[in-house]
C-alpha positions as CSV (number, residue, x, y, z in Angstrom):
1,M,13.3,-5.4,6.3
2,K,9.8,-5.8,7.7
3,K,9.7,-7.5,11.1
4,E,7.0,-8.8,13.4
5,R,4.7,-9.8,10.5
6,I,5.1,-13.5,10.3
7,A,1.9,-14.1,12.2
8,G,0.0,-11.9,9.7
9,I,1.6,-13.4,6.6
10,I,0.1,-16.8,7.3
11,P,-3.3,-16.5,8.8
12,A,-4.2,-18.6,11.8
13,C,-5.5,-21.4,9.6
14,R,-6.5,-24.3,11.8
15,V,-4.4,-27.2,10.4
16,G,-6.1,-30.2,12.0
17,A,-4.5,-33.4,13.2
18,A,-5.6,-35.2,10.0
19,A,-3.9,-32.6,7.8
20,L,-0.7,-32.7,9.8
21,S,-0.6,-36.5,9.7
22,L,-1.0,-36.3,5.9
23,L,2.0,-34.0,5.7
24,M,4.1,-36.4,7.8
25,L,3.1,-39.4,5.5
26,A,3.7,-37.4,2.3
27,G,7.3,-36.6,3.4
28,M,9.3,-35.1,0.6
29,A,7.9,-37.3,-2.2
30,S,5.6,-34.8,-4.0
31,C,8.5,-32.3,-4.5
32,G,10.1,-34.5,-7.2
33,G,13.8,-33.7,-7.7
34,D,13.6,-30.3,-5.9
35,N,13.6,-31.3,-2.2
36,D,14.9,-28.1,-0.7
37,P,12.6,-27.6,2.4
38,N,13.5,-23.9,2.4
39,S,12.4,-23.1,-1.1
40,L,9.0,-22.9,-2.9
41,K,8.8,-22.6,-6.7
42,L,5.4,-21.4,-8.1
43,E,4.0,-20.5,-11.5
44,V,2.9,-16.8,-11.6
45,K,-0.7,-16.0,-12.3
46,P,-1.3,-12.3,-12.4
47,E,-4.8,-11.0,-11.7
48,L,-4.1,-7.2,-11.9
49,G,-7.6,-5.9,-12.9
50,D,-7.5,-2.3,-13.9
51,L,-3.8,-2.1,-13.0
52,G,-3.1,-4.5,-15.9
53,E,-3.6,-1.7,-18.3
54,Y,-0.4,-0.2,-17.0
55,M,1.6,-3.1,-15.5
56,T,2.7,-6.6,-16.6
57,V,4.5,-9.2,-14.5
58,E,7.5,-10.3,-16.5
59,S,8.5,-13.2,-14.2
60,K,6.9,-16.5,-15.1
61,E,8.0,-18.2,-11.9
62,A,8.3,-17.1,-8.3
63,I,10.8,-18.7,-6.0
64,I,10.1,-18.0,-2.3
65,S,13.0,-18.7,0.1
66,L,12.9,-19.4,3.8
67,S,16.0,-18.6,5.9
68,E,16.9,-17.9,9.5
69,F,19.1,-15.2,11.2
70,T,19.8,-13.9,14.6
71,D,19.1,-10.4,15.8
72,D,20.1,-9.4,19.4
73,G,20.4,-13.0,20.3
74,E,16.9,-13.9,19.2
75,P,16.3,-16.3,16.2
76,Y,14.2,-14.9,13.3
77,V,12.7,-16.4,10.2
78,K,12.9,-14.5,6.9
79,I,10.7,-15.0,3.8
80,S,12.0,-13.5,0.6
81,S,11.3,-13.4,-3.1
82,N,11.7,-11.1,-6.1
83,L,9.6,-10.6,-9.3
84,Q,10.3,-8.4,-12.3
85,V,7.4,-6.1,-13.3
86,K,7.1,-3.6,-16.2
87,I,5.2,-0.3,-16.3
88,S,4.1,0.3,-19.9
89,K,2.4,3.7,-19.3
90,D,3.0,6.4,-16.7
91,V,0.4,5.7,-14.0
92,A,-0.9,7.2,-10.7
93,T,-2.9,5.6,-7.9
94,N,-4.7,6.5,-4.7
95,Y,-3.0,3.8,-2.6
96,D,0.1,2.0,-3.8
97,F,1.2,-0.6,-6.4
98,D,2.0,-3.4,-4.0
99,L,0.7,-6.9,-4.8
100,E,-0.9,-9.3,-2.4
101,V,-0.4,-13.1,-2.7
102,E,-2.6,-16.2,-2.8
103,I,-1.2,-19.7,-3.1
104,L,-3.2,-22.2,-5.2
105,D,-2.8,-26.0,-5.7
106,K,-2.7,-27.7,-9.1
107,N,-6.5,-27.7,-9.3
108,M,-6.6,-23.9,-8.7
109,N,-8.0,-24.3,-5.2
110,K,-6.7,-21.7,-2.7
111,I,-4.4,-23.0,0.0
112,T,-3.8,-19.7,1.8
113,S,-3.0,-16.0,1.5
114,F,0.7,-15.3,1.9
115,G,2.1,-11.9,2.4
116,D,2.7,-9.4,-0.4
117,F,5.2,-8.0,-2.9
118,D,6.2,-4.4,-2.4
119,I,6.9,-2.1,-5.4
120,E,8.8,1.1,-4.5
121,D,6.8,3.9,-6.0
122,K,7.1,7.7,-6.0
123,T,4.9,10.0,-4.1
124,D,3.8,13.6,-4.7
125,Y,1.2,14.9,-2.2
126,D,0.5,17.9,-4.4
127,M,-1.4,15.6,-6.7
128,G,-4.3,15.1,-4.4
129,E,-5.9,11.7,-4.1
130,F,-3.7,10.1,-6.8
131,N,-0.4,10.8,-5.0
132,H,1.5,7.5,-5.7
133,Y,2.9,7.1,-9.2
134,L,5.3,5.0,-11.4
135,K,6.8,6.0,-14.7
136,V,7.4,3.7,-17.7
137,G,10.2,1.2,-16.9
138,D,11.2,-2.0,-15.2
139,Y,10.7,-2.5,-11.5
140,R,11.3,-5.1,-8.8
141,A,8.5,-6.4,-6.7
142,V,10.1,-7.6,-3.4
143,M,8.8,-9.9,-0.7
144,D,11.0,-9.4,2.3
145,T,9.4,-10.2,5.6
146,S,10.6,-11.6,8.9
147,G,9.5,-12.3,12.4
148,P,10.6,-14.2,15.6
149,K,11.0,-17.9,15.0
150,K,8.8,-18.7,18.0
151,K,5.9,-17.2,16.1
152,W,6.8,-19.3,13.1
153,D,7.0,-22.7,14.8
154,G,3.7,-24.5,14.8
155,E,0.8,-23.7,12.5
156,A,2.8,-21.3,10.4
157,S,5.6,-23.8,9.6
158,A,2.9,-26.5,9.0
159,M,1.3,-24.2,6.4
160,W,4.7,-23.6,4.8
161,E,5.1,-27.3,4.4
162,M,1.5,-27.6,3.1
163,M,2.3,-25.0,0.4
164,R,5.6,-26.6,-0.4
165,Q,4.0,-30.0,-0.9
166,N,0.8,-28.9,-2.7
167,G,1.4,-25.3,-4.0
168,K,1.4,-24.9,-7.8
169,Y,0.4,-21.3,-8.6
170,I,1.0,-17.9,-7.0
171,V,-1.8,-15.4,-7.8
172,L,-0.9,-11.7,-7.6
173,K,-3.6,-9.0,-7.1
174,P,-3.4,-5.3,-6.1
175,R,-3.2,-5.1,-2.3
176,Y,-6.2,-2.8,-2.0
177,S,-9.4,-3.7,-3.8
178,S,-10.5,-0.1,-3.8
179,S,-7.4,1.1,-5.6
180,K,-8.0,3.3,-8.7
181,Y,-5.5,3.9,-11.5
182,V,-5.3,6.9,-13.8
183,P,-2.7,8.1,-16.4
184,L,-0.1,10.2,-14.6
185,S,-0.6,13.0,-17.2
186,S,-4.3,13.4,-16.0
187,V,-3.2,14.4,-12.5
188,S,-2.2,18.0,-12.2
189,A,0.0,19.7,-9.6
190,G,-1.7,21.3,-6.6
191,G,-4.0,18.4,-5.8
192,A,-6.4,18.7,-8.7
193,S,-7.2,15.8,-11.0
194,E,-9.9,15.1,-13.6
195,S,-12.1,13.7,-10.8
196,S,-11.9,17.0,-8.9
197,S,-11.9,19.5,-11.7
198,D,-15.4,20.9,-10.8
199,E,-14.3,21.8,-7.3
200,S,-11.1,23.5,-8.6
201,E,-13.2,25.7,-11.0
202,V,-15.5,26.8,-8.1
203,S,-12.5,27.7,-6.0
204,V,-11.0,29.9,-8.7
205,V,-14.3,31.8,-9.2
206,E,-14.6,32.5,-5.5
207,V,-11.1,33.8,-5.2
208,D,-11.7,36.2,-8.1
209,E,-14.9,37.6,-6.4
210,D,-13.0,38.5,-3.3
211,E,-9.7,39.5,-4.8
212,V,-9.9,43.1,-3.7
213,A,-11.1,42.3,-0.2
214,S,-8.3,39.8,0.4
215,V,-5.3,41.8,-0.9
216,S,-4.3,43.1,2.4
217,G,-2.5,40.4,4.5
218,S,-3.8,37.6,2.3
219,E,-0.4,36.2,1.2
220,D,0.5,34.6,4.5
221,W,-2.9,33.0,5.0
222,D,-2.9,31.7,1.5
223,K,0.4,30.0,2.3
224,I,-1.0,28.5,5.5
225,L,-4.0,27.2,3.6
226,D,-1.7,25.6,1.1
227,E,0.1,23.9,4.0
228,Y,-3.2,22.8,5.5
229,D,-4.4,21.4,2.1
230,A,-1.2,19.4,1.7
231,Y,-1.4,18.2,5.3
232,C,-5.0,17.0,5.0
233,T,-4.3,15.2,1.7
234,K,-1.3,13.3,3.3
235,L,-3.3,12.6,6.5
236,A,-6.2,11.1,4.6
237,S,-3.9,8.9,2.5
238,Y,-2.1,7.5,5.5
239,A,-5.4,7.0,7.4
240,K,-6.8,4.8,4.5
241,K,-3.7,2.7,4.6
242,A,-3.7,2.5,8.4
243,Q,-7.4,1.3,8.3
244,A,-6.3,-1.4,5.8
245,G,-3.7,-2.7,8.3
246,D,-0.6,-1.1,6.8
247,M,1.7,-0.9,9.9
248,S,4.2,1.5,8.3
249,A,1.3,3.8,7.5
250,M,0.0,3.6,11.1
251,T,3.4,4.9,12.3
252,E,3.4,7.8,9.7
253,Y,-0.3,8.5,10.6
254,A,0.6,8.9,14.3
255,S,3.5,11.1,13.5
256,L,1.3,13.4,11.3
257,L,-1.2,13.7,14.1
258,E,1.5,14.8,16.5
259,S,2.8,17.4,14.1
260,A,-0.7,19.0,13.6
261,Q,-0.5,21.2,16.7
262,S,1.4,24.1,15.3
263,L,-0.8,24.1,12.2
264,Q,-3.9,24.0,14.3
265,K,-2.7,27.0,16.3
266,K,-2.1,29.0,13.1
267,L,-5.6,28.2,11.9
268,E,-7.2,29.1,15.2
269,N,-5.5,32.5,15.2
270,A,-6.8,33.2,11.7
271,G,-10.1,34.5,13.0
272,T,-11.5,37.4,11.0
273,N,-8.2,37.8,9.2
274,L,-9.4,35.4,6.5
275,S,-11.3,36.8,3.5
276,A,-14.5,35.3,2.4
277,A,-12.7,33.4,-0.3
278,Q,-10.1,32.1,2.1
279,L,-12.7,31.0,4.6
280,S,-14.6,29.2,1.9
281,R,-11.4,27.4,0.8
282,L,-10.7,26.5,4.4
283,N,-14.2,24.9,4.7
284,K,-13.7,23.1,1.4
285,I,-10.4,21.5,2.5
286,A,-11.9,20.4,5.8
287,T,-15.0,18.9,4.1
288,K,-12.8,17.1,1.5
289,M,-10.7,15.5,4.2
290,A,-13.7,14.5,6.2
291,N,-15.3,12.8,3.2
292,S,-12.1,11.0,2.2
293,M,-11.7,9.5,5.6
294,M,-15.3,8.0,5.8
């Protein structure tokens, strides 16, 4: 369960005195027969872009529920919902498959952004940039967010009531606008994909040129370079997510930075033990990571 995110789910929209007064006058009237103040039913409007080639949202309605619980004596508010999605073709991406949410009124005017739905994907950091993937099948998109009730009271709860009174549609979009999607079959093991095939071919030629010179003692350094390549790919992936505000990625990113010390010492000790081909590969890995984190 994700905690401490209530304040981020509903932005600090300045609901003025007039808007709050309107809510008080409207009461429960506009909800028709469904007057549950802790439930919001919306018509699903997917806007998946390129992801739509691989994914469909099977659920036609989304029911978002509001509940309270206590943790260590402190009251919390929980927001939860589930959607059914289907993957029609195996797909890989450079971020993840999670969907952000916008709430619209009956006239298709945006009321607010409201959290996201998480889709549990698979990861393989040997696949380079496109290291998140899903295979054909049915999946659940889950909204499960909570935070202290004291952060919910006030503007956040007023916005919930605004959505409950006026919300009609829920729009689903990929969480990251810069996400790319490719067929899983186009991404090969070892971090090479169609988009990096030229770089891979150059590396193979350079290794062949120095094969004789790197025979002695090369096996251990090749293994260390493999480790370095995998580390850099993973670090760049988490860095992108952390820059986009993904709190879980920030934690993983910090952990990766801490674990870099032993690998750094190995590389510092490499010195003249690296062949020309290995040194070239080391420089390419470093350059690729630097470019990916710009």
